[in-house]
C-alpha positions in Angstrom: 34.6 59.5 5.0 32.6 56.3 5.2 33.4 53.6 7.7 33.2 49.9 6.7 30.1 49.4 8.8 28.4 52.3 7.0 29.4 50.8 3.7 28.0 47.3 4.7 24.8 48.9 6.1 24.4 50.9 2.8 24.9 47.7 0.7 22.5 45.7 2.8 19.8 48.4 2.7 20.1 48.7 -1.1 21.2 52.3 -0.9 24.1 51.7 -3.4 22.2 49.1 -5.5 23.4 50.4 -8.9 27.0 49.7 -7.9 28.1 46.3 -9.3 30.7 44.0 -8.1 31.4 40.3 -8.2 30.1 39.8 -4.6 26.9 41.7 -5.3 26.3 39.8 -8.5 26.8 36.6 -6.6 24.4 37.8 -3.9 21.9 38.7 -6.6 22.0 35.2 -8.0 21.0 33.5 -4.8 24.5 32.6 -3.4 24.9 32.9 0.3 27.3 35.8 0.7 28.5 36.9 4.1 28.7 40.6 5.0 32.4 40.2 5.2 32.5 39.6 1.4 30.6 42.8 0.8 33.0 44.8 3.0 36.2 45.6 1.0 38.1 46.5 4.1 38.1 42.9 5.4 40.9 40.8 4.0 39.7 38.1 1.6 40.7 34.4 1.3 42.3 33.4 -2.0 44.1 30.3 -3.3 47.5 31.4 -4.7 50.7 29.4 -5.1 52.8 32.6 -4.6 51.1 33.4 -1.2 50.7 29.9 0.4 49.7 30.9 3.9 46.7 33.2 3.8 46.1 35.4 6.9 42.4 34.7 6.5 40.9 31.2 7.1 38.8 29.6 4.4 35.8 29.0 6.7 35.1 32.0 9.0 31.6 31.1 10.3 32.0 27.8 12.0 29.1 25.5 12.8 28.9 23.4 16.0 30.8 20.4 14.7 33.6 22.7 13.4 33.8 24.5 16.7 34.1 21.2 18.5 36.9 20.2 16.1 38.7 23.5 16.7 38.5 22.9 20.5 39.9 19.4 20.0 42.7 20.9 18.0 43.9 22.8 21.0 44.7 19.4 22.7 47.4 16.9 21.6 47.4 16.2 17.9 48.2 12.5 18.5 44.6 12.0 19.6 43.2 13.4 16.3 42.3 11.0 13.5 43.5 11.5 10.0 40.0 12.6 8.9 39.9 15.2 11.6 43.3 16.5 10.6 42.1 16.8 7.0 38.9 18.5 8.2 41.0 21.0 10.2 43.1 21.7 7.1 40.0 22.3 5.0 38.8 24.8 7.5 41.8 27.0 6.9 42.6 26.1 3.3 40.2 25.4 0.4 42.7 23.6 -1.8 46.0 21.7 -1.4 49.0 22.4 -3.5 48.4 19.5 -5.9 44.8 20.6 -6.3 45.9 24.2 -7.1 48.5 23.0 -9.6 46.1 20.6 -11.3 45.2 21.8 -14.7 41.6 22.3 -15.8 39.8 20.8 -18.8 39.2 24.3 -20.2 41.6 23.6 -23.1 39.1 21.0 -24.5 36.4 23.6 -24.6 38.7 26.2 -26.3 39.9 23.6 -28.8 36.4 22.5 -29.5 35.4 26.1 -30.1 38.3 26.6 -32.5 37.3 23.5 -34.5 33.7 24.6 -34.6 34.8 28.1 -35.9 37.1 26.5 -38.5 34.4 24.1 -39.6 31.9 26.9 -40.0 34.4 29.0 -41.9 35.2 26.1 -44.2 31.6 25.5 -44.9 31.1 29.2 -45.6 34.0 29.3 -48.1 32.7 26.1 -49.7 29.2 27.6 -50.0 30.6 30.8 -51.6 32.7 28.9 -54.1 29.6 26.9 -55.2 26.8 29.4 -55.1 28.3 32.9 -54.9 31.4 33.0 -57.2 30.9 32.4 -60.9 33.0 30.5 -63.3 36.7 31.3 -63.5 37.3 33.8 -66.3 38.8 32.4 -69.5 41.7 34.8 -69.2 43.0 32.6 -66.3 43.2 29.4 -68.3 46.7 28.0 -69.1 46.3 28.5 -72.8 45.3 32.1 -72.5 48.2 32.9 -70.1 50.6 31.2 -72.5 49.3 33.2 -75.5 49.6 36.5 -73.5 53.1 35.7 -72.4 54.2 35.0 -76.0 52.5 38.2 -77.1 54.4 40.2 -74.4 57.7 38.6 -75.5 57.0 39.3 -79.1 56.2 43.0 -78.3 59.5 43.2 -76.3 57.7 44.7 -73.3 60.1 46.2 -70.8 63.3 44.7 -72.3 65.8 46.4 -69.8 64.7 45.1 -66.4 61.3 43.6 -66.8 59.5 40.8 -68.5 61.4 40.6 -71.9 64.8 40.9 -70.1 64.4 37.3 -68.9 63.8 35.9 -72.4 66.7 34.9 -74.7 65.6 35.9 -78.2 68.4 34.1 -79.9 67.7 30.7 -78.3 63.9 31.4 -77.9 63.9 30.2 -74.2 63.9 31.7 -70.8 67.4 32.8 -69.5 
């Protein structure tokens, strides 16, 4: 069985290069990905409303300023400024609750795509009616349909439960 170190070592060396995952794709596109992201045994940070307090901090690799701020955090919080408290919060959490609940503008893109699709479809239908389909057959004109209906009534087509059943022959009108 492989250990997590062997897995990370294999991923770094390119041994399992054909394997694809989100982190390896991000790494391939020039994003700075830490080895912890490549190791699936290490818990990952995520923003979720149903699990508000993640076990993993948002920032794992602290720079010198962040380390000083973490040391200052161990002292009394009354000496911290508001900006420092916000910076400490951002070290452990990426987003606040209102930021997580805030909607995105993706609906505008989806609605725009739907309107483009409907517009293209409408133009296609219009083009087909003008250039592809021919004239409407003469058998669909109102005069022709009226003559055919009268002919079917005169021939008494299906007089029991069909077409001629609904015609009153005595009054010469529809029942």
